[in-house]
mmJSON file of the N, C-alpha and C atoms, coordinates in Angstrom:
{"data_MODEL":{"atom_site":{
"group_PDB":["ATOM","ATOM","ATOM","ATOM","ATOM","ATOM","ATOM","ATOM","ATOM","ATOM","ATOM","ATOM","ATOM","ATOM","ATOM","ATOM","ATOM","ATOM","ATOM","ATOM","ATOM","ATOM","ATOM","ATOM","ATOM","ATOM","ATOM","ATOM","ATOM","ATOM","ATOM","ATOM","ATOM","ATOM","ATOM","ATOM","ATOM","ATOM","ATOM","ATOM","ATOM","ATOM","ATOM","ATOM","ATOM","ATOM","ATOM","ATOM","ATOM","ATOM","ATOM","ATOM","ATOM","ATOM","ATOM","ATOM","ATOM","ATOM","ATOM","ATOM","ATOM","ATOM","ATOM","ATOM","ATOM","ATOM","ATOM","ATOM","ATOM","ATOM","ATOM","ATOM","ATOM","ATOM","ATOM","ATOM","ATOM","ATOM","ATOM","ATOM","ATOM","ATOM","ATOM","ATOM","ATOM","ATOM","ATOM","ATOM","ATOM","ATOM","ATOM","ATOM","ATOM","ATOM","ATOM","ATOM","ATOM","ATOM","ATOM","ATOM","ATOM","ATOM","ATOM","ATOM","ATOM","ATOM","ATOM","ATOM","ATOM","ATOM","ATOM","ATOM","ATOM","ATOM","ATOM","ATOM","ATOM","ATOM","ATOM","ATOM","ATOM","ATOM","ATOM","ATOM","ATOM","ATOM","ATOM","ATOM","ATOM","ATOM","ATOM","ATOM","ATOM","ATOM","ATOM","ATOM","ATOM","ATOM","ATOM","ATOM","ATOM","ATOM","ATOM","ATOM","ATOM","ATOM","ATOM","ATOM","ATOM","ATOM","ATOM","ATOM","ATOM","ATOM","ATOM","ATOM","ATOM","ATOM","ATOM","ATOM","ATOM","ATOM","ATOM","ATOM","ATOM","ATOM","ATOM","ATOM","ATOM","ATOM","ATOM","ATOM","ATOM","ATOM","ATOM","ATOM","ATOM","ATOM","ATOM","ATOM","ATOM","ATOM","ATOM","ATOM","ATOM","ATOM","ATOM","ATOM","ATOM","ATOM","ATOM","ATOM","ATOM","ATOM","ATOM","ATOM","ATOM","ATOM","ATOM","ATOM","ATOM","ATOM","ATOM","ATOM","ATOM","ATOM","ATOM"],
"id":[1,2,3,4,5,6,7,8,9,10,11,12,13,14,15,16,17,18,19,20,21,22,23,24,25,26,27,28,29,30,31,32,33,34,35,36,37,38,39,40,41,42,43,44,45,46,47,48,49,50,51,52,53,54,55,56,57,58,59,60,61,62,63,64,65,66,67,68,69,70,71,72,73,74,75,76,77,78,79,80,81,82,83,84,85,86,87,88,89,90,91,92,93,94,95,96,97,98,99,100,101,102,103,104,105,106,107,108,109,110,111,112,113,114,115,116,117,118,119,120,121,122,123,124,125,126,127,128,129,130,131,132,133,134,135,136,137,138,139,140,141,142,143,144,145,146,147,148,149,150,151,152,153,154,155,156,157,158,159,160,161,162,163,164,165,166,167,168,169,170,171,172,173,174,175,176,177,178,179,180,181,182,183,184,185,186,187,188,189,190,191,192,193,194,195,196,197,198,199,200,201,202,203,204,205,206,207],
"type_symbol":["N","C","C","N","C","C","N","C","C","N","C","C","N","C","C","N","C","C","N","C","C","N","C","C","N","C","C","N","C","C","N","C","C","N","C","C","N","C","C","N","C","C","N","C","C","N","C","C","N","C","C","N","C","C","N","C","C","N","C","C","N","C","C","N","C","C","N","C","C","N","C","C","N","C","C","N","C","C","N","C","C","N","C","C","N","C","C","N","C","C","N","C","C","N","C","C","N","C","C","N","C","C","N","C","C","N","C","C","N","C","C","N","C","C","N","C","C","N","C","C","N","C","C","N","C","C","N","C","C","N","C","C","N","C","C","N","C","C","N","C","C","N","C","C","N","C","C","N","C","C","N","C","C","N","C","C","N","C","C","N","C","C","N","C","C","N","C","C","N","C","C","N","C","C","N","C","C","N","C","C","N","C","C","N","C","C","N","C","C","N","C","C","N","C","C","N","C","C","N","C","C","N","C","C","N","C","C"],
"label_atom_id":["N","CA","C","N","CA","C","N","CA","C","N","CA","C","N","CA","C","N","CA","C","N","CA","C","N","CA","C","N","CA","C","N","CA","C","N","CA","C","N","CA","C","N","CA","C","N","CA","C","N","CA","C","N","CA","C","N","CA","C","N","CA","C","N","CA","C","N","CA","C","N","CA","C","N","CA","C","N","CA","C","N","CA","C","N","CA","C","N","CA","C","N","CA","C","N","CA","C","N","CA","C","N","CA","C","N","CA","C","N","CA","C","N","CA","C","N","CA","C","N","CA","C","N","CA","C","N","CA","C","N","CA","C","N","CA","C","N","CA","C","N","CA","C","N","CA","C","N","CA","C","N","CA","C","N","CA","C","N","CA","C","N","CA","C","N","CA","C","N","CA","C","N","CA","C","N","CA","C","N","CA","C","N","CA","C","N","CA","C","N","CA","C","N","CA","C","N","CA","C","N","CA","C","N","CA","C","N","CA","C","N","CA","C","N","CA","C","N","CA","C","N","CA","C","N","CA","C","N","CA","C","N","CA","C","N","CA","C","N","CA","C"],
"label_alt_id":[null,null,null,null,null,null,null,null,null,null,null,null,null,null,null,null,null,null,null,null,null,null,null,null,null,null,null,null,null,null,null,null,null,null,null,null,null,null,null,null,null,null,null,null,null,null,null,null,null,null,null,null,null,null,null,null,null,null,null,null,null,null,null,null,null,null,null,null,null,null,null,null,null,null,null,null,null,null,null,null,null,null,null,null,null,null,null,null,null,null,null,null,null,null,null,null,null,null,null,null,null,null,null,null,null,null,null,null,null,null,null,null,null,null,null,null,null,null,null,null,null,null,null,null,null,null,null,null,null,null,null,null,null,null,null,null,null,null,null,null,null,null,null,null,null,null,null,null,null,null,null,null,null,null,null,null,null,null,null,null,null,null,null,null,null,null,null,null,null,null,null,null,null,null,null,null,null,null,null,null,null,null,null,null,null,null,null,null,null,null,null,null,null,null,null,null,null,null,null,null,null,null,null,null,null,null,null],
"label_comp_id":["MET","MET","MET","ILE","ILE","ILE","VAL","VAL","VAL","ALA","ALA","ALA","MET","MET","MET","ALA","ALA","ALA","PRO","PRO","PRO","ASP","ASP","ASP","THR","THR","THR","SER","SER","SER","ARG","ARG","ARG","ASN","ASN","ASN","PRO","PRO","PRO","GLY","GLY","GLY","PRO","PRO","PRO","GLU","GLU","GLU","THR","THR","THR","ALA","ALA","ALA","ASP","ASP","ASP","SER","SER","SER","LEU","LEU","LEU","ASP","ASP","ASP","LEU","LEU","LEU","ASP","ASP","ASP","GLU","GLU","GLU","ILE","ILE","ILE","ALA","ALA","ALA","ALA","ALA","ALA","GLU","GLU","GLU","LEU","LEU","LEU","ASP","ASP","ASP","ALA","ALA","ALA","VAL","VAL","VAL","GLU","GLU","GLU","VAL","VAL","VAL","ALA","ALA","ALA","LEU","LEU","LEU","GLU","GLU","GLU","ARG","ARG","ARG","LEU","LEU","LEU","GLU","GLU","GLU","ASN","ASN","ASN","GLY","GLY","GLY","THR","THR","THR","TYR","TYR","TYR","PHE","PHE","PHE","THR","THR","THR","ASP","ASP","ASP","GLU","GLU","GLU","ILE","ILE","ILE","THR","THR","THR","GLY","GLY","GLY","LYS","LYS","LYS","PRO","PRO","PRO","LEU","LEU","LEU","ASP","ASP","ASP","GLU","GLU","GLU","GLN","GLN","GLN","LEU","LEU","LEU","LEU","LEU","LEU","LEU","LEU","LEU","THR","THR","THR","ASN","ASN","ASN","PRO","PRO","PRO","ILE","ILE","ILE","ALA","ALA","ALA","ARG","ARG","ARG","ARG","ARG","ARG","ALA","ALA","ALA"],
"label_asym_id":["A","A","A","A","A","A","A","A","A","A","A","A","A","A","A","A","A","A","A","A","A","A","A","A","A","A","A","A","A","A","A","A","A","A","A","A","A","A","A","A","A","A","A","A","A","A","A","A","A","A","A","A","A","A","A","A","A","A","A","A","A","A","A","A","A","A","A","A","A","A","A","A","A","A","A","A","A","A","A","A","A","A","A","A","A","A","A","A","A","A","A","A","A","A","A","A","A","A","A","A","A","A","A","A","A","A","A","A","A","A","A","A","A","A","A","A","A","A","A","A","A","A","A","A","A","A","A","A","A","A","A","A","A","A","A","A","A","A","A","A","A","A","A","A","A","A","A","A","A","A","A","A","A","A","A","A","A","A","A","A","A","A","A","A","A","A","A","A","A","A","A","A","A","A","A","A","A","A","A","A","A","A","A","A","A","A","A","A","A","A","A","A","A","A","A","A","A","A","A","A","A","A","A","A","A","A","A"],
"label_entity_id":["1","1","1","1","1","1","1","1","1","1","1","1","1","1","1","1","1","1","1","1","1","1","1","1","1","1","1","1","1","1","1","1","1","1","1","1","1","1","1","1","1","1","1","1","1","1","1","1","1","1","1","1","1","1","1","1","1","1","1","1","1","1","1","1","1","1","1","1","1","1","1","1","1","1","1","1","1","1","1","1","1","1","1","1","1","1","1","1","1","1","1","1","1","1","1","1","1","1","1","1","1","1","1","1","1","1","1","1","1","1","1","1","1","1","1","1","1","1","1","1","1","1","1","1","1","1","1","1","1","1","1","1","1","1","1","1","1","1","1","1","1","1","1","1","1","1","1","1","1","1","1","1","1","1","1","1","1","1","1","1","1","1","1","1","1","1","1","1","1","1","1","1","1","1","1","1","1","1","1","1","1","1","1","1","1","1","1","1","1","1","1","1","1","1","1","1","1","1","1","1","1","1","1","1","1","1","1"],
"label_seq_id":[1,1,1,2,2,2,3,3,3,4,4,4,5,5,5,6,6,6,7,7,7,8,8,8,9,9,9,10,10,10,11,11,11,12,12,12,13,13,13,14,14,14,15,15,15,16,16,16,17,17,17,18,18,18,19,19,19,20,20,20,21,21,21,22,22,22,23,23,23,24,24,24,25,25,25,26,26,26,27,27,27,28,28,28,29,29,29,30,30,30,31,31,31,32,32,32,33,33,33,34,34,34,35,35,35,36,36,36,37,37,37,38,38,38,39,39,39,40,40,40,41,41,41,42,42,42,43,43,43,44,44,44,45,45,45,46,46,46,47,47,47,48,48,48,49,49,49,50,50,50,51,51,51,52,52,52,53,53,53,54,54,54,55,55,55,56,56,56,57,57,57,58,58,58,59,59,59,60,60,60,61,61,61,62,62,62,63,63,63,64,64,64,65,65,65,66,66,66,67,67,67,68,68,68,69,69,69],
"pdbx_PDB_ins_code":[null,null,null,null,null,null,null,null,null,null,null,null,null,null,null,null,null,null,null,null,null,null,null,null,null,null,null,null,null,null,null,null,null,null,null,null,null,null,null,null,null,null,null,null,null,null,null,null,null,null,null,null,null,null,null,null,null,null,null,null,null,null,null,null,null,null,null,null,null,null,null,null,null,null,null,null,null,null,null,null,null,null,null,null,null,null,null,null,null,null,null,null,null,null,null,null,null,null,null,null,null,null,null,null,null,null,null,null,null,null,null,null,null,null,null,null,null,null,null,null,null,null,null,null,null,null,null,null,null,null,null,null,null,null,null,null,null,null,null,null,null,null,null,null,null,null,null,null,null,null,null,null,null,null,null,null,null,null,null,null,null,null,null,null,null,null,null,null,null,null,null,null,null,null,null,null,null,null,null,null,null,null,null,null,null,null,null,null,null,null,null,null,null,null,null,null,null,null,null,null,null,null,null,null,null,null,null],
"Cartn_x":[2.233,2.487,2.491,1.48,1.738,2.598,3.213,3.982,3.496,3.582,3.333,4.224,4.34,5.336,5.402,6.682,6.598,6.129,5.596,4.933,6.44,5.949,7.26,6.971,8.247,7.968,9.129,9.822,10.881,9.949,8.726,8.125,7.52,7.345,6.825,7.144,8.651,9.914,8.719,8.235,7.461,6.106,5.945,4.055,3.626,2.127,1.871,0.473,0.093,-0.455,-1.31,-2.616,-3.607,-3.015,-2.473,-1.662,-0.981,-0.144,0.699,0.048,-1.218,-1.798,-2.017,-1.979,-2.431,-3.552,-4.259,-5.982,-6.0,-5.768,-5.704,-4.628,-3.549,-2.472,-2.931,-3.601,-4.569,-5.429,-6.415,-7.428,-6.709,-6.079,-5.262,-4.977,-4.165,-3.427,-4.411,-5.713,-6.573,-7.283,-7.536,-8.269,-7.295,-6.063,-4.861,-5.137,-5.216,-5.289,-6.791,-7.811,-9.149,-8.945,-8.095,-8.0,-7.06,-5.859,-5.296,-6.217,-7.015,-7.299,-8.768,-9.168,-10.225,-9.542,-8.001,-7.254,-6.73,-6.836,-6.427,-7.708,-8.686,-10.25,-10.311,-9.844,-10.45,-8.773,-8.126,-7.011,-6.151,-5.969,-5.383,-4.322,-4.092,-3.04,-1.701,-0.94,0.204,0.576,-0.436,-0.102,0.101,1.053,0.719,-0.777,-1.101,-2.478,-2.467,-1.334,-1.589,-1.107,0.375,0.924,0.006,-0.071,-1.091,0.388,1.597,2.529,2.789,3.578,3.807,4.532,4.029,4.86,5.801,6.902,7.861,7.668,7.934,7.586,8.117,9.422,10.095,9.27,9.045,8.131,6.747,5.88,4.855,5.329,6.862,6.901,7.354,8.076,8.02,7.555,6.656,5.118,3.865,3.241,1.88,0.706,0.865,-0.034,0.11,1.486,1.813,1.159,0.727,-0.094,0.485,2.065,2.445,3.847,4.396,6.283,6.916],
"Cartn_y":[-7.728,-7.372,-5.601,-4.999,-3.736,-2.752,-1.662,-1.393,0.608,0.911,2.177,2.976,4.09,5.214,6.203,6.913,8.279,9.155,10.067,11.369,11.539,11.662,11.948,13.556,14.323,15.653,16.436,15.028,15.885,16.639,16.547,17.426,18.446,18.9,20.257,20.313,20.961,21.008,21.593,22.7,23.726,23.611,24.761,24.754,25.476,24.747,24.781,25.879,26.868,27.955,27.659,28.487,27.809,28.121,29.314,29.579,28.447,27.408,26.572,24.903,24.965,23.736,23.693,22.614,21.845,21.173,21.8,20.971,19.6,19.874,18.903,17.729,18.025,16.778,15.97,17.077,16.543,15.324,15.908,15.17,13.669,13.834,12.735,11.633,12.264,11.31,10.428,11.362,10.72,10.018,9.748,9.039,7.313,7.914,7.04,5.95,6.508,6.21,5.301,5.598,4.916,3.887,3.907,2.718,1.32,2.297,1.173,0.444,1.219,0.696,-0.737,0.209,-0.921,-2.185,-2.113,-3.303,-4.299,-3.712,-4.533,-4.864,-4.761,-5.223,-6.464,-6.214,-7.351,-8.081,-7.947,-9.125,-8.796,-7.937,-7.66,-6.425,-5.963,-4.949,-5.249,-6.602,-6.988,-7.65,-7.292,-7.974,-6.88,-6.864,-5.911,-5.692,-4.909,-4.387,-4.947,-4.63,-5.43,-6.955,-7.191,-8.498,-9.303,-8.937,-10.066,-10.656,-10.318,-10.53,-9.789,-10.66,-10.172,-8.851,-7.996,-6.523,-6.465,-6.085,-5.968,-5.337,-6.092,-5.45,-3.854,-3.978,-2.983,-1.486,-2.017,-0.93,-0.198,-1.018,-0.897,0.01,-0.519,0.283,1.807,1.873,3.323,4.149,3.357,3.816,3.03,3.2,2.45,2.515,3.285,3.591,2.9,2.177,1.711,0.585,0.598,-0.447,-1.111,-0.623,-1.66,-1.221,-2.604,-2.485,-1.839],
"Cartn_z":[17.84,18.727,18.659,19.699,19.524,20.535,20.18,20.801,20.791,21.964,22.058,21.459,21.165,20.365,21.171,20.778,21.303,20.443,20.577,19.531,18.607,17.421,16.517,16.302,17.234,17.059,16.217,15.068,14.183,13.184,12.8,11.616,11.915,13.384,14.202,15.439,15.731,16.711,17.356,16.918,18.363,18.382,18.933,19.138,17.968,17.667,16.421,17.121,15.629,15.819,14.944,14.809,13.813,12.382,12.181,10.878,10.619,11.261,11.005,10.672,11.023,10.812,9.367,8.851,7.387,7.772,7.385,7.936,6.898,5.706,4.55,5.042,5.581,5.885,7.033,8.136,9.215,8.65,8.042,7.702,6.849,6.183,5.294,6.276,7.455,8.178,9.084,9.225,10.315,8.987,7.739,6.934,6.755,6.888,6.882,8.498,9.409,10.497,10.844,10.438,10.0,9.353,8.137,7.078,7.986,8.866,9.553,10.725,11.369,12.465,11.473,10.442,9.664,9.39,9.101,8.544,10.115,10.976,12.384,12.697,12.419,12.684,11.914,10.586,9.325,9.457,10.311,10.172,9.133,8.501,7.37,7.785,8.725,9.139,8.996,9.238,9.153,7.585,6.603,5.674,4.165,3.242,2.397,1.372,1.332,0.82,-0.38,-1.193,-2.938,-3.119,-2.315,-2.139,-1.288,-0.714,0.529,1.339,1.19,1.935,3.128,4.438,5.378,5.276,6.32,6.524,7.508,7.358,8.145,9.65,10.78,11.847,11.905,11.772,11.762,11.085,9.765,8.997,9.752,10.452,11.33,12.283,13.035,14.201,13.921,12.889,12.225,11.594,10.892,10.056,10.283,11.602,11.95,10.385,9.948,9.0,7.21,7.279,6.248,5.655,4.321,3.922,2.784,2.615,1.649,2.147,1.316,1.92,1.183],
"occupancy":[1.0,1.0,1.0,1.0,1.0,1.0,1.0,1.0,1.0,1.0,1.0,1.0,1.0,1.0,1.0,1.0,1.0,1.0,1.0,1.0,1.0,1.0,1.0,1.0,1.0,1.0,1.0,1.0,1.0,1.0,1.0,1.0,1.0,1.0,1.0,1.0,1.0,1.0,1.0,1.0,1.0,1.0,1.0,1.0,1.0,1.0,1.0,1.0,1.0,1.0,1.0,1.0,1.0,1.0,1.0,1.0,1.0,1.0,1.0,1.0,1.0,1.0,1.0,1.0,1.0,1.0,1.0,1.0,1.0,1.0,1.0,1.0,1.0,1.0,1.0,1.0,1.0,1.0,1.0,1.0,1.0,1.0,1.0,1.0,1.0,1.0,1.0,1.0,1.0,1.0,1.0,1.0,1.0,1.0,1.0,1.0,1.0,1.0,1.0,1.0,1.0,1.0,1.0,1.0,1.0,1.0,1.0,1.0,1.0,1.0,1.0,1.0,1.0,1.0,1.0,1.0,1.0,1.0,1.0,1.0,1.0,1.0,1.0,1.0,1.0,1.0,1.0,1.0,1.0,1.0,1.0,1.0,1.0,1.0,1.0,1.0,1.0,1.0,1.0,1.0,1.0,1.0,1.0,1.0,1.0,1.0,1.0,1.0,1.0,1.0,1.0,1.0,1.0,1.0,1.0,1.0,1.0,1.0,1.0,1.0,1.0,1.0,1.0,1.0,1.0,1.0,1.0,1.0,1.0,1.0,1.0,1.0,1.0,1.0,1.0,1.0,1.0,1.0,1.0,1.0,1.0,1.0,1.0,1.0,1.0,1.0,1.0,1.0,1.0,1.0,1.0,1.0,1.0,1.0,1.0,1.0,1.0,1.0,1.0,1.0,1.0,1.0,1.0,1.0,1.0,1.0,1.0],
"B_iso_or_equiv":[0.0,0.0,0.0,0.0,0.0,0.0,0.0,0.0,0.0,0.0,0.0,0.0,0.0,0.0,0.0,0.0,0.0,0.0,0.0,0.0,0.0,0.0,0.0,0.0,0.0,0.0,0.0,0.0,0.0,0.0,0.0,0.0,0.0,0.0,0.0,0.0,0.0,0.0,0.0,0.0,0.0,0.0,0.0,0.0,0.0,0.0,0.0,0.0,0.0,0.0,0.0,0.0,0.0,0.0,0.0,0.0,0.0,0.0,0.0,0.0,0.0,0.0,0.0,0.0,0.0,0.0,0.0,0.0,0.0,0.0,0.0,0.0,0.0,0.0,0.0,0.0,0.0,0.0,0.0,0.0,0.0,0.0,0.0,0.0,0.0,0.0,0.0,0.0,0.0,0.0,0.0,0.0,0.0,0.0,0.0,0.0,0.0,0.0,0.0,0.0,0.0,0.0,0.0,0.0,0.0,0.0,0.0,0.0,0.0,0.0,0.0,0.0,0.0,0.0,0.0,0.0,0.0,0.0,0.0,0.0,0.0,0.0,0.0,0.0,0.0,0.0,0.0,0.0,0.0,0.0,0.0,0.0,0.0,0.0,0.0,0.0,0.0,0.0,0.0,0.0,0.0,0.0,0.0,0.0,0.0,0.0,0.0,0.0,0.0,0.0,0.0,0.0,0.0,0.0,0.0,0.0,0.0,0.0,0.0,0.0,0.0,0.0,0.0,0.0,0.0,0.0,0.0,0.0,0.0,0.0,0.0,0.0,0.0,0.0,0.0,0.0,0.0,0.0,0.0,0.0,0.0,0.0,0.0,0.0,0.0,0.0,0.0,0.0,0.0,0.0,0.0,0.0,0.0,0.0,0.0,0.0,0.0,0.0,0.0,0.0,0.0,0.0,0.0,0.0,0.0,0.0,0.0],
"pdbx_formal_charge":[null,null,null,null,null,null,null,null,null,null,null,null,null,null,null,null,null,null,null,null,null,null,null,null,null,null,null,null,null,null,null,null,null,null,null,null,null,null,null,null,null,null,null,null,null,null,null,null,null,null,null,null,null,null,null,null,null,null,null,null,null,null,null,null,null,null,null,null,null,null,null,null,null,null,null,null,null,null,null,null,null,null,null,null,null,null,null,null,null,null,null,null,null,null,null,null,null,null,null,null,null,null,null,null,null,null,null,null,null,null,null,null,null,null,null,null,null,null,null,null,null,null,null,null,null,null,null,null,null,null,null,null,null,null,null,null,null,null,null,null,null,null,null,null,null,null,null,null,null,null,null,null,null,null,null,null,null,null,null,null,null,null,null,null,null,null,null,null,null,null,null,null,null,null,null,null,null,null,null,null,null,null,null,null,null,null,null,null,null,null,null,null,null,null,null,null,null,null,null,null,null,null,null,null,null,null,null],
"auth_seq_id":[1,1,1,2,2,2,3,3,3,4,4,4,5,5,5,6,6,6,7,7,7,8,8,8,9,9,9,10,10,10,11,11,11,12,12,12,13,13,13,14,14,14,15,15,15,16,16,16,17,17,17,18,18,18,19,19,19,20,20,20,21,21,21,22,22,22,23,23,23,24,24,24,25,25,25,26,26,26,27,27,27,28,28,28,29,29,29,30,30,30,31,31,31,32,32,32,33,33,33,34,34,34,35,35,35,36,36,36,37,37,37,38,38,38,39,39,39,40,40,40,41,41,41,42,42,42,43,43,43,44,44,44,45,45,45,46,46,46,47,47,47,48,48,48,49,49,49,50,50,50,51,51,51,52,52,52,53,53,53,54,54,54,55,55,55,56,56,56,57,57,57,58,58,58,59,59,59,60,60,60,61,61,61,62,62,62,63,63,63,64,64,64,65,65,65,66,66,66,67,67,67,68,68,68,69,69,69],
"auth_comp_id":["MET","MET","MET","ILE","ILE","ILE","VAL","VAL","VAL","ALA","ALA","ALA","MET","MET","MET","ALA","ALA","ALA","PRO","PRO","PRO","ASP","ASP","ASP","THR","THR","THR","SER","SER","SER","ARG","ARG","ARG","ASN","ASN","ASN","PRO","PRO","PRO","GLY","GLY","GLY","PRO","PRO","PRO","GLU","GLU","GLU","THR","THR","THR","ALA","ALA","ALA","ASP","ASP","ASP","SER","SER","SER","LEU","LEU","LEU","ASP","ASP","ASP","LEU","LEU","LEU","ASP","ASP","ASP","GLU","GLU","GLU","ILE","ILE","ILE","ALA","ALA","ALA","ALA","ALA","ALA","GLU","GLU","GLU","LEU","LEU","LEU","ASP","ASP","ASP","ALA","ALA","ALA","VAL","VAL","VAL","GLU","GLU","GLU","VAL","VAL","VAL","ALA","ALA","ALA","LEU","LEU","LEU","GLU","GLU","GLU","ARG","ARG","ARG","LEU","LEU","LEU","GLU","GLU","GLU","ASN","ASN","ASN","GLY","GLY","GLY","THR","THR","THR","TYR","TYR","TYR","PHE","PHE","PHE","THR","THR","THR","ASP","ASP","ASP","GLU","GLU","GLU","ILE","ILE","ILE","THR","THR","THR","GLY","GLY","GLY","LYS","LYS","LYS","PRO","PRO","PRO","LEU","LEU","LEU","ASP","ASP","ASP","GLU","GLU","GLU","GLN","GLN","GLN","LEU","LEU","LEU","LEU","LEU","LEU","LEU","LEU","LEU","THR","THR","THR","ASN","ASN","ASN","PRO","PRO","PRO","ILE","ILE","ILE","ALA","ALA","ALA","ARG","ARG","ARG","ARG","ARG","ARG","ALA","ALA","ALA"],
"auth_asym_id":["A","A","A","A","A","A","A","A","A","A","A","A","A","A","A","A","A","A","A","A","A","A","A","A","A","A","A","A","A","A","A","A","A","A","A","A","A","A","A","A","A","A","A","A","A","A","A","A","A","A","A","A","A","A","A","A","A","A","A","A","A","A","A","A","A","A","A","A","A","A","A","A","A","A","A","A","A","A","A","A","A","A","A","A","A","A","A","A","A","A","A","A","A","A","A","A","A","A","A","A","A","A","A","A","A","A","A","A","A","A","A","A","A","A","A","A","A","A","A","A","A","A","A","A","A","A","A","A","A","A","A","A","A","A","A","A","A","A","A","A","A","A","A","A","A","A","A","A","A","A","A","A","A","A","A","A","A","A","A","A","A","A","A","A","A","A","A","A","A","A","A","A","A","A","A","A","A","A","A","A","A","A","A","A","A","A","A","A","A","A","A","A","A","A","A","A","A","A","A","A","A","A","A","A","A","A","A"],
"auth_atom_id":["N","CA","C","N","CA","C","N","CA","C","N","CA","C","N","CA","C","N","CA","C","N","CA","C","N","CA","C","N","CA","C","N","CA","C","N","CA","C","N","CA","C","N","CA","C","N","CA","C","N","CA","C","N","CA","C","N","CA","C","N","CA","C","N","CA","C","N","CA","C","N","CA","C","N","CA","C","N","CA","C","N","CA","C","N","CA","C","N","CA","C","N","CA","C","N","CA","C","N","CA","C","N","CA","C","N","CA","C","N","CA","C","N","CA","C","N","CA","C","N","CA","C","N","CA","C","N","CA","C","N","CA","C","N","CA","C","N","CA","C","N","CA","C","N","CA","C","N","CA","C","N","CA","C","N","CA","C","N","CA","C","N","CA","C","N","CA","C","N","CA","C","N","CA","C","N","CA","C","N","CA","C","N","CA","C","N","CA","C","N","CA","C","N","CA","C","N","CA","C","N","CA","C","N","CA","C","N","CA","C","N","CA","C","N","CA","C","N","CA","C","N","CA","C","N","CA","C","N","CA","C","N","CA","C","N","CA","C","N","CA","C"],
"pdbx_PDB_model_num":[1,1,1,1,1,1,1,1,1,1,1,1,1,1,1,1,1,1,1,1,1,1,1,1,1,1,1,1,1,1,1,1,1,1,1,1,1,1,1,1,1,1,1,1,1,1,1,1,1,1,1,1,1,1,1,1,1,1,1,1,1,1,1,1,1,1,1,1,1,1,1,1,1,1,1,1,1,1,1,1,1,1,1,1,1,1,1,1,1,1,1,1,1,1,1,1,1,1,1,1,1,1,1,1,1,1,1,1,1,1,1,1,1,1,1,1,1,1,1,1,1,1,1,1,1,1,1,1,1,1,1,1,1,1,1,1,1,1,1,1,1,1,1,1,1,1,1,1,1,1,1,1,1,1,1,1,1,1,1,1,1,1,1,1,1,1,1,1,1,1,1,1,1,1,1,1,1,1,1,1,1,1,1,1,1,1,1,1,1,1,1,1,1,1,1,1,1,1,1,1,1,1,1,1,1,1,1]
}}}
């Protein structure tokens, strides 16, 4: 089951400026999202990528790009 989540404003509570953007962090997060989408397409999104055991739904709700328990 996929649930829409509200944006996480805890890390950056205020408006961002060009000076406050961490482009490396943004690129890493984008890469992680792309991997999560590939795992979803391959049917492996809900499993730990190392052990193959199911990932807890609560983990994926709080961290949709999680790859390990």
